[in-house]
Backbone bond lengths (Angstrom), bond angles and torsions (degrees), N, CA, C in turn:
res aa  C-N    CA-C-N  psi(-1)  N-CA   C-N-CA  omega(-1)  CA-C   N-CA-C  phi
1 M - - - 1.450 - - 1.520 107.82 -
2 S 1.319 117.23 128.63 1.417 122.37 179.62 1.496 110.24 -110.44
3 L 1.398 115.72 142.80 1.439 120.04 178.96 1.516 108.71 -83.96
4 S 1.312 116.24 145.66 1.462 120.62 176.49 1.511 108.56 -76.31
5 W 1.286 117.60 166.05 1.483 120.34 -179.28 1.521 111.69 -63.90
6 K 1.352 117.35 -32.02 1.490 120.08 176.36 1.508 110.63 -64.86
7 S 1.322 118.41 -42.67 1.422 120.49 179.89 1.548 110.27 -65.40
8 K 1.334 116.38 -40.47 1.468 119.45 178.05 1.536 110.10 -63.87
9 R 1.329 115.18 -43.39 1.450 118.96 179.52 1.555 112.88 -61.92
10 G 1.341 114.16 -42.09 1.482 120.26 175.10 1.501 112.96 -61.84
11 F 1.329 116.12 -41.08 1.482 122.04 178.45 1.524 110.46 -64.97
12 G 1.332 115.34 -42.28 1.453 119.53 177.74 1.537 111.31 -63.41
13 F 1.306 116.82 -38.23 1.450 121.83 179.55 1.505 109.34 -63.44
14 V 1.341 117.20 -44.92 1.466 121.52 -177.93 1.557 108.47 -65.17
15 I 1.281 119.08 -43.33 1.461 122.44 178.78 1.531 109.03 -62.19
16 G 1.324 116.61 -45.94 1.486 119.91 178.63 1.444 113.51 -61.60
17 L 1.341 119.10 -38.67 1.440 124.42 178.42 1.542 108.87 -65.96
18 A 1.309 118.43 -42.09 1.440 120.69 178.63 1.502 111.70 -65.13
19 L 1.292 118.07 -41.13 1.480 120.70 177.23 1.540 112.60 -66.71
20 W 1.318 115.43 -38.27 1.467 119.73 177.41 1.550 110.09 -63.58
21 S 1.332 116.54 -41.25 1.490 119.55 -178.44 1.573 109.22 -65.44
22 L 1.287 116.05 -35.88 1.499 119.22 177.40 1.505 109.13 -66.65
23 G 1.284 118.92 -39.25 1.457 121.30 179.29 1.499 111.01 -68.50
24 S 1.299 120.13 -38.40 1.490 121.14 178.62 1.504 110.79 -70.17
25 A 1.308 118.84 -30.03 1.469 121.06 177.31 1.494 110.38 -69.07
26 A 1.311 117.49 -33.09 1.487 121.55 179.64 1.521 110.28 -72.47
27 V 1.313 119.50 -16.42 1.431 122.78 179.32 1.513 111.48 -110.37
28 A 1.343 113.28 45.47 1.457 120.67 -175.23 1.543 109.65 -72.29
29 H 1.307 117.40 -26.74 1.466 123.55 -178.94 1.525 111.14 60.08
30 T 1.300 117.02 47.18 1.422 119.60 172.98 1.515 109.41 -137.90
31 S 1.338 115.56 155.14 1.438 121.99 174.06 1.532 107.49 -139.11
32 S 1.340 115.53 149.40 1.452 118.08 -174.83 1.532 111.83 -125.58
33 G 1.317 114.97 153.08 1.440 120.89 175.90 1.511 110.55 -142.56
34 E 1.356 115.22 146.26 1.444 119.15 179.20 1.498 108.69 -132.91
35 A 1.348 117.22 136.33 1.445 122.48 -179.55 1.507 112.21 -157.97
36 A 1.316 117.31 178.24 1.438 123.82 178.70 1.514 114.33 -70.76
37 T 1.342 116.12 -28.59 1.439 122.05 -179.38 1.544 109.08 -119.96
38 E 1.322 115.38 151.71 1.465 119.74 177.17 1.525 111.49 -63.19
39 Q 1.318 117.85 -37.95 1.442 120.64 -179.44 1.506 111.82 -64.79
40 M 1.343 117.05 -40.92 1.478 120.03 178.14 1.520 111.13 -67.66
41 A 1.334 118.22 -42.20 1.477 121.61 -179.93 1.533 110.46 -64.02
42 R 1.316 116.44 -41.31 1.465 122.17 -179.74 1.522 109.27 -64.73
43 A 1.322 118.40 -43.87 1.455 122.54 177.24 1.515 113.43 -60.97
44 Q 1.366 115.57 -42.90 1.444 118.09 178.16 1.537 114.20 -63.93
45 A 1.340 115.26 -41.75 1.455 120.39 177.20 1.492 113.41 -60.44
46 V 1.308 115.20 -43.35 1.505 121.11 178.18 1.492 110.40 -68.89
47 R 1.332 118.88 -39.94 1.457 121.48 -179.53 1.574 112.84 -64.08
48 L 1.330 115.65 -30.24 1.445 119.14 -177.17 1.539 113.75 -82.04
49 A 1.318 116.75 -4.87 1.476 119.87 173.81 1.494 108.01 -70.27
50 P 1.331 119.70 148.82 1.446 120.98 -177.90 1.544 112.32 -67.23
51 K 1.338 113.00 153.41 1.460 118.89 -178.29 1.584 107.93 -61.24
52 G 1.283 115.97 135.22 1.470 119.40 -179.09 1.479 115.89 92.90
53 A 1.361 116.13 -11.73 1.456 119.98 -179.87 1.526 111.27 -74.59
54 T 1.319 115.65 150.96 1.470 121.93 176.99 1.506 108.62 -103.14
55 I 1.304 117.26 120.69 1.480 120.81 -178.82 1.579 105.95 -76.88
56 T 1.312 116.33 126.11 1.452 120.67 -178.43 1.543 111.06 -98.28
57 S 1.346 115.72 -34.73 1.464 118.79 178.12 1.542 109.04 -163.36
58 V 1.318 115.26 160.19 1.497 121.51 174.48 1.509 106.78 -135.78
59 D 1.311 114.96 122.82 1.468 123.16 175.60 1.512 109.33 -106.25
60 C 1.334 114.23 134.55 1.479 119.66 176.49 1.485 113.75 -126.73
61 K 1.332 116.11 143.79 1.453 122.39 177.57 1.516 108.21 -131.53
62 E 1.297 113.13 141.90 1.481 121.12 176.30 1.531 109.53 -96.52
63 K 1.321 117.27 136.39 1.425 121.54 174.60 1.501 111.16 -131.23
64 D 1.309 116.26 143.29 1.442 123.62 -179.31 1.505 107.19 -84.58
65 V 1.375 115.06 131.19 1.442 122.72 175.42 1.518 106.34 -129.23
66 G 1.305 116.86 107.37 1.473 117.97 -178.43 1.505 110.27 63.63
67 F 1.343 116.43 -125.68 1.468 122.06 179.45 1.542 110.34 -100.94
68 S 1.293 118.46 18.26 1.481 119.34 -179.95 1.516 108.14 -136.75
69 S 1.315 116.10 178.07 1.458 121.95 177.29 1.546 110.31 -120.95
70 R 1.317 113.53 151.40 1.465 120.32 171.71 1.491 107.66 -129.09
71 F 1.290 115.90 158.97 1.456 121.23 -178.82 1.541 109.07 -120.48
72 R 1.303 115.44 141.60 1.460 124.37 177.65 1.505 106.09 -125.21
73 C 1.368 115.60 122.41 1.441 121.47 -179.66 1.504 108.80 -120.29
74 T 1.333 114.38 146.35 1.469 122.01 177.63 1.466 108.39 -125.00
75 A 1.343 116.50 121.41 1.465 120.82 177.18 1.512 109.59 -96.38
76 H 1.285 116.86 132.71 1.449 122.11 178.19 1.549 106.54 -105.47
77 W 1.323 116.10 133.89 1.480 118.37 -175.16 1.497 111.53 -142.75
78 T 1.348 115.73 162.88 1.426 123.19 174.58 1.535 105.73 -115.77
79 Q 1.261 113.29 146.06 1.505 120.27 -179.31 1.524 109.49 -82.60
80 G 1.295 116.53 126.48 1.483 120.23 176.10 1.455 112.05 -67.18
81 S 1.333 117.96 145.48 1.474 121.33 -178.82 1.487 113.50 -98.46
């Protein structure tokens, strides 16, 4: 059984779309940090951004772990040109 050129083209499009989505996920421009205090988690997330990046925002969430809390922060950044 042979595929028609339309089927091959559609298959190529789907593969290309899948590869493109992988590439855009790799360019998420975020870094995360987790620690016992919000200040430490925020500092870790910012520190993990690449050198020369501009931090645009940092979001933090508190989560309960056993009888204590931990913080997870995500820094969003843009790459300097």
